[in-house]
N, C-alpha and C positions, 0 to 999 in steps of 0.2 A: 575545547581541548586543542590548543594550537601550540606552535613552536617546533623545536627540533626533537627528534627521537634518536637516541643513540642505543645501539644494540651490539651485544657480543655475538649474537647468533646462537647462544646457548638457550635451549628450551627446557623448561622445568614445569612439571605438572603442579599447579597450585591447588591445594585442597584447603578449603575453609571449614574450620570447626563450627563456624557460625552459619553455614549454608542452610541448615534446618530452620533458622530463624527468618530466612528470606520469605516474603509473602509469595503466594502463588502468582504466576503470570496471569494477569487479568485483562490484557490488552492496553494497559496504561504504562507509561514510563516509570521506571524505578531509578530515580536520580541518586547518583553517588558521587563522592569525591575520592580521588586516589592520591596517595603520597609515595614519595621515594626518599630513602635515607641512604647516606653513605655508610658503608660497612668496611672497616679497615681489615678485619680478619674473619672471613667467612667460616673458618674452622672452629671458631669459638662457639660455645653453647649459649652465650649471653650477648645480646646486642642492645645498644642504647638508641631507642627510637625517640630522641628528644629534639628540641629546636636546634641544638648545636650541630647535629648530624643531618638535619632535614635538608634535602636537595631541592625538592619541588612538590607542590600540591597542584593537582589539575582537577578541573571540574567546574560545575557539575556536568555530568554526562549520564546517559541512560545505560544501565547495565545490560539491557536486552538488545537494543538496536544500535548502541554505540554512537549515537548522535550527541553532539554537544547541545547544551541548553541555549535557547535564544528566547527573547521576550515574545516572539510570535509562534514558537513551536506549539503544535496542538497537544492536547492531553492524550490522544490515541497514539499508541506506539505501533509502528509498522513492523517492528522486529519480532522475532521468535525467541523463546527462551533458549539460552545456550546450554548445551549438555555439559555435564561435569564441572559445574561452577560451584 
């Protein structure tokens, strides 16, 4: 996960309806990819998460310790499960 990060400073609690499907933290990394899409009108109830609006895809990175993957990283995760994910 490298590159520039741009932020508006706006914080929003992200709640995943899929959080129950995440495996229990077992001391091992949970590798994920994240994506960002351009949204023209946030007030709309429908958004197009397609290739045309895709801004970036980053990863893989560990959901728990937030380290990026490298060929030499160990299987043991030094992080703790994050609350409210």
